[in-house]
C-alpha positions as a printed NumPy array, in Angstrom:
array([[ -81.675,   23.654, -170.437],
       [ -81.55 ,   23.905, -174.226],
       [ -85.199,   22.887, -174.397],
       [ -86.178,   25.648, -171.988],
       [ -84.311,   28.298, -173.998],
       [ -85.929,   27.006, -177.219],
       [ -89.386,   27.223, -175.612],
       [ -88.75 ,   30.802, -174.429],
       [ -87.437,   31.78 , -177.856],
       [ -90.515,   30.311, -179.58 ],
       [ -92.897,   32.097, -177.153],
       [ -91.047,   35.368, -177.748],
       [ -91.362,   34.928, -181.537],
       [ -95.109,   34.265, -181.214],
       [ -95.559,   37.412, -179.095],
       [ -93.689,   39.53 , -181.667],
       [ -95.686,   37.933, -184.481],
       [ -99.06 ,   38.668, -182.883],
       [ -97.984,   42.219, -181.994],
       [ -97.086,   42.903, -185.632],
       [-100.224,   41.262, -187.046],
       [-102.459,   42.938, -184.471],
       [-100.948,   46.319, -185.224],
       [-101.402,   45.877, -188.981],
       [-105.025,   44.828, -188.527],
       [-105.712,   47.888, -186.417],
       [-104.214,   50.434, -188.832],
       [-107.525,   52.03 , -189.73 ],
       [-109.753,   54.674, -188.214],
       [-112.3  ,   53.491, -185.676],
       [-115.058,   55.338, -187.513],
       [-117.747,   53.122, -188.94 ],
       [-117.967,   54.149, -192.568],
       [-121.403,   55.136, -193.778],
       [-122.783,   53.123, -196.68 ],
       [-122.809,   55.636, -199.532],
       [-126.201,   54.355, -200.709],
       [-127.794,   55.65 , -197.525],
       [-125.697,   58.772, -196.934],
       [-127.918,   61.878, -196.712],
       [-127.592,   64.272, -199.631],
       [-129.019,   67.759, -200.009],
       [-131.235,   68.496, -201.786],
       [-132.622,   64.954, -201.839],
       [-133.282,   63.174, -205.115],
       [-134.835,   63.594, -207.641],
       [-133.169,   67.039, -207.415],
       [-129.496,   67.167, -208.25 ],
       [-127.501,   66.64 , -205.006],
       [-125.098,   69.46 , -204.143],
       [-124.074,   68.517, -200.588],
       [-123.193,   65.031, -199.327],
       [-122.933,   64.294, -195.632],
       [-119.73 ,   62.308, -195.121],
       [-119.238,   61.56 , -191.421],
       [-119.034,   63.146, -187.997],
       [-116.238,   63.549, -185.444],
       [-117.273,   63.427, -181.79 ],
       [-114.259,   62.043, -179.944],
       [-110.644,   60.974, -180.327],
       [-111.61 ,   57.426, -181.337],
       [-113.077,   58.797, -184.562],
       [-109.597,   59.977, -185.559],
       [-106.92 ,   57.889, -183.872],
       [-106.056,   54.36 , -184.911],
       [-107.665,   51.729, -182.737],
       [-105.364,   49.747, -180.463],
       [-104.767,   46.16 , -181.415],
       [-105.398,   43.45 , -178.86 ],
       [-101.698,   43.322, -177.996],
       [-101.313,   47.094, -177.808],
       [-104.222,   47.252, -175.398],
       [-102.725,   44.378, -173.405],
       [ -99.401,   46.149, -172.974],
       [-100.473,   49.823, -173.062],
       [-103.782,   49.548, -171.254],
       [-107.284,   50.504, -172.341],
       [-107.35 ,   53.139, -175.07 ],
       [-108.524,   56.45 , -173.664],
       [-111.359,   58.243, -175.425],
       [-111.224,   62.035, -175.398],
       [-114.603,   63.618, -176.146],
       [-115.522,   66.81 , -177.943],
       [-117.723,   68.272, -175.236],
       [-119.501,   71.463, -176.32 ],
       [-118.043,   72.655, -179.636],
       [-118.45 ,   76.313, -180.471],
       [-116.505,   78.019, -183.246],
       [-113.802,   76.287, -185.282],
       [-111.215,   76.877, -187.984],
       [-108.924,   74.851, -190.241],
       [-105.246,   75.364, -190.907],
       [-103.222,   72.973, -193.036],
       [-104.08 ,   69.429, -191.875],
       [-105.64 ,   70.363, -188.543],
       [-109.125,   71.273, -187.377],
       [-109.205,   73.532, -184.308],
       [-112.457,   73.352, -182.321],
       [-113.249,   75.644, -179.399],
       [-114.652,   73.5  , -176.587],
       [-116.609,   75.711, -174.201],
       [-117.254,   73.086, -171.552],
       [-113.556,   72.679, -170.762],
       [-112.26 ,   76.036, -172.079],
       [-109.841,   74.384, -174.474],
       [-109.128,   73.861, -178.149],
       [-109.734,   70.34 , -179.435],
       [-107.066,   69.781, -182.097],
       [-107.945,   67.179, -184.727],
       [-104.834,   66.292, -186.718],
       [-106.044,   64.606, -189.898],
       [-102.59 ,   63.843, -191.285],
       [-101.212,   62.178, -188.169],
       [-104.564,   60.771, -186.998],
       [-104.211,   62.321, -183.569],
       [-106.491,   64.204, -181.193],
       [-105.401,   66.471, -178.344],
       [-106.576,   69.221, -176.02 ],
       [-104.842,   72.605, -176.117],
       [-105.468,   74.257, -172.747],
       [-102.79 ,   76.746, -171.627],
       [-102.502,   77.316, -167.89 ],
       [-101.397,   80.143, -165.633],
       [-101.499,   83.678, -166.972],
       [-102.357,   82.38 , -170.43 ],
       [-105.358,   80.285, -169.392],
       [-108.431,   80.718, -171.57 ],
       [-111.583,   81.603, -169.625],
       [-114.23 ,   81.764, -172.351],
       [-112.707,   81.203, -175.815],
       [-115.273,   82.245, -178.417],
       [-113.403,   83.159, -181.602],
       [-110.42 ,   81.4  , -183.169],
       [-108.04 ,   81.75 , -186.103],
       [-104.734,   79.985, -186.808],
       [-101.825,   80.553, -189.173],
       [ -98.052,   80.119, -189.215],
       [ -97.587,   82.991, -186.774],
       [ -99.731,   81.536, -183.997],
       [-103.102,   80.612, -182.54 ],
       [-105.396,   83.638, -182.104],
       [-108.232,   83.595, -179.579],
       [-111.012,   86.062, -178.787],
       [-111.844,   85.462, -175.122],
       [-115.294,   86.634, -174.072],
       [-114.498,   86.622, -170.356],
       [-110.954,   87.95 , -170.352],
       [-112.206,   90.532, -172.878],
       [-109.034,   90.514, -174.913],
       [-107.318,   88.944, -177.881],
       [-104.671,   86.359, -177.033],
       [-101.956,   84.894, -179.236],
       [-100.239,   81.55 , -178.489],
       [ -97.502,   79.456, -179.995],
       [ -98.096,   75.751, -180.572],
       [ -96.706,   74.826, -177.136],
       [ -99.334,   76.881, -175.302],
       [ -97.067,   79.804, -174.471],
       [ -98.92 ,   83.117, -174.679],
       [ -97.037,   85.414, -177.046],
       [ -99.265,   88.483, -176.734],
       [-102.553,   89.768, -175.329],
       [-104.214,   93.055, -176.16 ],
       [-107.5  ,   94.934, -176.544],
       [-108.527,   95.02 , -172.897],
       [-108.327,   98.825, -172.839],
       [-111.291,   98.982, -175.241],
       [-113.58 ,   97.741, -172.461],
       [-115.38 ,   95.438, -174.86 ],
       [-116.34 ,   91.783, -175.156],
       [-114.633,   89.974, -178.007],
       [-116.402,   86.932, -179.447],
       [-115.738,   86.615, -183.196],
       [-112.312,   86.5  , -184.853],
       [-110.719,   86.327, -188.296],
       [-107.243,   87.134, -189.607],
       [-105.395,   87.823, -192.818],
       [-101.69 ,   88.336, -193.534],
       [-101.375,   91.576, -191.561],
       [-104.583,   92.213, -189.605],
       [-106.848,   90.771, -186.938],
       [-110.582,   91.356, -187.291],
       [-112.703,   90.865, -184.187],
       [-116.314,   91.298, -183.088],
       [-116.941,   93.405, -179.974],
       [-120.499,   92.48 , -179.002],
       [-120.566,   94.866, -176.044],
       [-119.774,   97.977, -178.084],
       [-121.423,   96.631, -181.275],
       [-118.276,   97.153, -183.299],
       [-115.784,   95.459, -185.553],
       [-112.215,   96.243, -184.448],
       [-109.253,   95.817, -186.777],
       [-105.847,   95.343, -185.118],
       [-102.357,   95.3  , -186.521],
       [-101.502,   91.609, -186.371],
       [ -97.914,   92.057, -185.251],
       [ -98.082,   95.17 , -183.073],
       [-101.44 ,   94.525, -181.427],
       [-102.421,   98.141, -182.025],
       [-105.912,   99.068, -183.162],
       [-106.143,  100.377, -186.72 ],
       [-109.82 ,  101.234, -186.943],
       [-113.29 ,  100.375, -185.647],
       [-116.673,  100.45 , -187.381],
       [-119.523,  101.176, -187.837],
       [-119.364,  104.722, -186.475],
       [-123.086,  105.277, -186.058],
       [-124.162,  105.525, -182.424],
       [-127.843,  104.856, -183.094],
       [-129.755,  102.404, -185.223],
       [-130.59 ,  104.9  , -187.961],
       [-128.371,  103.378, -190.643],
       [-128.247,  100.081, -192.522],
       [-124.635,   99.729, -191.379],
       [-125.527,   99.742, -187.655],
       [-124.764,   96.51 , -185.764],
       [-127.363,   95.454, -183.221],
       [-125.853,   92.201, -181.935],
       [-122.849,   91.071, -183.993],
       [-121.502,   87.579, -183.336],
       [-119.448,   86.139, -186.235],
       [-117.035,   87.541, -188.794],
       [-115.416,   86.365, -192.022],
       [-112.982,   88.248, -194.255],
       [-112.754,   87.249, -197.921],
       [-111.646,   89.073, -201.074],
       [-111.527,   92.508, -199.403],
       [-115.017,   92.126, -197.945],
       [-115.938,   91.73 , -194.28 ],
       [-119.027,   89.628, -193.541],
       [-120.657,   90.048, -190.111],
       [-123.533,   88.095, -188.576],
       [-125.964,   90.491, -186.883],
       [-128.28 ,   88.249, -184.894],
       [-129.953,   91.354, -183.435],
       [-131.614,   92.07 , -186.779],
       [-131.273,   88.601, -188.369],
       [-129.031,   89.633, -191.247],
       [-125.544,   89.114, -192.574],
       [-124.001,   92.547, -193.152],
       [-121.169,   93.113, -195.584],
       [-118.557,   95.895, -195.403],
       [-115.405,   96.712, -197.32 ],
       [-112.057,   96.686, -195.526],
       [-112.374,  100.437, -194.91 ],
       [-115.487,   99.746, -192.839],
       [-117.937,  101.131, -195.384],
       [-121.273,   99.327, -195.573],
       [-121.799,   97.465, -198.867],
       [-125.035,   95.471, -198.518],
       [-126.905,   92.989, -196.328],
       [-128.115,   89.441, -196.942],
       [-131.381,   88.021, -195.61 ],
       [-134.188,   89.384, -193.468],
       [-136.009,   88.141, -190.397],
       [-138.472,   85.356, -191.128],
       [-138.997,   81.625, -191.284],
       [-138.885,   81.064, -195.037],
       [-136.198,   80.124, -197.542],
       [-133.578,   82.906, -197.663],
       [-134.634,   84.373, -194.31 ],
       [-133.107,   84.063, -190.83 ],
       [-134.395,   83.581, -187.321],
       [-131.129,   83.083, -185.441],
       [-128.09 ,   83.357, -187.756],
       [-124.737,   82.232, -186.364],
       [-121.53 ,   81.049, -188.046],
       [-120.668,   82.184, -191.575],
       [-118.208,   81.131, -194.264],
       [-117.432,   82.244, -197.82 ],
       [-116.102,   79.887, -200.488],
       [-113.75 ,   80.71 , -203.352],
       [-116.696,   81.509, -205.626],
       [-117.934,   84.073, -203.082],
       [-120.926,   81.948, -202.087],
       [-121.975,   82.772, -198.518],
       [-122.736,   79.846, -196.188],
       [-124.701,   80.899, -193.099],
       [-125.88 ,   78.811, -190.15 ],
       [-129.298,   79.403, -188.652],
       [-129.479,   77.882, -185.165],
       [-133.29 ,   78.08 , -185.1  ],
       [-133.776,   76.249, -188.4  ],
       [-130.746,   74.079, -187.533],
       [-129.461,   74.283, -191.08 ],
       [-126.992,   76.055, -193.358],
       [-128.255,   78.286, -196.153],
       [-126.096,   79.064, -199.189],
       [-126.336,   82.414, -200.994],
       [-124.533,   83.45 , -204.179],
       [-122.39 ,   86.587, -204.336],
       [-125.426,   88.675, -205.306],
       [-127.229,   87.541, -202.149],
       [-129.678,   85.172, -203.841],
       [-130.403,   82.049, -201.808],
       [-129.415,   78.868, -203.639],
       [-130.192,   76.034, -201.248],
       [-130.097,   74.827, -197.652],
       [-128.791,   71.666, -196.026],
       [-129.084,   70.026, -192.642],
       [-132.221,   70.445, -190.581],
       [-133.336,   69.463, -187.044],
       [-131.548,   66.355, -185.818],
       [-133.133,   63.056, -186.801],
       [-129.905,   61.146, -187.416],
       [-126.508,   61.454, -189.123],
       [-126.24 ,   64.43 , -191.449],
       [-128.639,   66.62 , -189.533],
       [-127.936,   69.277, -186.918],
       [-128.484,   69.944, -183.216],
       [-128.074,   73.625, -182.31 ],
       [-125.315,   74.288, -184.879],
       [-122.993,   77.211, -184.247],
       [-119.628,   77.241, -186.065],
       [-118.735,   76.53 , -189.684],
       [-115.48 ,   76.201, -191.635],
       [-114.571,   75.386, -195.247],
       [-111.621,   73.167, -196.149],
       [-110.217,   72.748, -199.671],
       [-107.066,   70.885, -198.616],
       [-108.068,   67.703, -196.789],
       [-110.615,   66.059, -199.073],
       [-108.451,   62.945, -199.494],
       [-108.699,   62.15 , -195.792],
       [-112.451,   61.598, -196.212],
       [-112.302,   59.89 , -199.618],
       [-113.654,   56.593, -198.261],
       [-116.91 ,   58.341, -197.347],
       [-117.441,   60.047, -200.699],
       [-119.949,   58.548, -203.101],
       [-117.871,   57.593, -206.173],
       [-120.502,   59.253, -208.372],
       [-119.592,   62.654, -206.9  ],
       [-116.581,   64.919, -207.211],
       [-116.13 ,   66.924, -204.015],
       [-114.965,   70.518, -204.427],
       [-114.433,   71.276, -200.737],
       [-115.339,   70.129, -197.246],
       [-117.707,   71.886, -194.851],
       [-117.396,   71.388, -191.091],
       [-120.331,   72.34 , -188.834],
       [-120.293,   72.177, -185.025],
       [-123.319,   70.927, -183.094],
       [-123.404,   72.135, -179.494],
       [-125.624,   69.228, -178.462],
       [-126.509,   65.754, -179.681],
       [-124.311,   62.762, -180.527],
       [-122.593,   64.228, -183.615],
       [-120.331,   67.094, -182.536],
       [-118.601,   68.063, -185.798],
       [-120.458,   67.178, -188.986],
       [-118.382,   66.801, -192.158],
       [-120.033,   67.511, -195.52 ],
       [-118.737,   67.604, -199.066],
       [-119.735,   70.269, -201.588],
       [-120.385,   68.45 , -204.866],
       [-118.783,   70.075, -207.901]])
């Protein structure tokens, strides 16, 4: 009997040993790291590179730690959750929030905890066509293009508020600051500003009813608020229009065309801390960068031919806080100032991650 107990004890010790070793071996992301020598940079050499493509995120396996052999044996096959059809996105703290139109959910990529989850409230709070998103400590804000209202959720999926339906509009773009919500109403060709906590409308602009002014919006889609300026993509006239927070027109960037500094189908926009404007063009399948005077500086991306390029890009977000998570992808010759995330609605690479080289 003693021999049997000794045999069982030894087998148990071996199982524990292999579980521990297997777990330690697996404690790394399942992303295959790109060899920095072959990582696309923009512009290509011999010009000085300003943007380095780092990696892409297309499913949960690109973020979560891969199961060890023993974990898979006891827990079953590791489930892969895909990013289906990414639309707009935003970043808050250590998380990337991606609107997934195919399943009407938010794909939450938690960089700190290496986790991936779907946020899809049900019942009265169910999202029907989430098109604009913003997140802060007070909640998750959604512009729903089918419910035609702004919805606010807590992190558990409980809807805290919904408003704006009485405007009889169609809300698609969204941005927030400490006290206000800024949204695009594509139906009424307006920007609406709401009180963030009361849900009451403060103002709407532009006030022109016809297209006889530079401030008129023909087909607005995206919005970004930065340093008391409101940037709006107007795909109807292929420009980015800029207003002050009182709704007064300031200037426009770009014109229709197919050359450097022009647009054919502008989409998502972002503004960095130096007031450089980053604007997606879905027709060129690239991102153009303009300085604060509206002068085009460069472009990156291009039609998809492999990693680093784009396939019908739509949303863009800038991230100054999570560079360390992607440090293994950064060419040691470069110092990265901030990250740029770009969503591709089609193709194998759903969220491209770039680094802006300082």
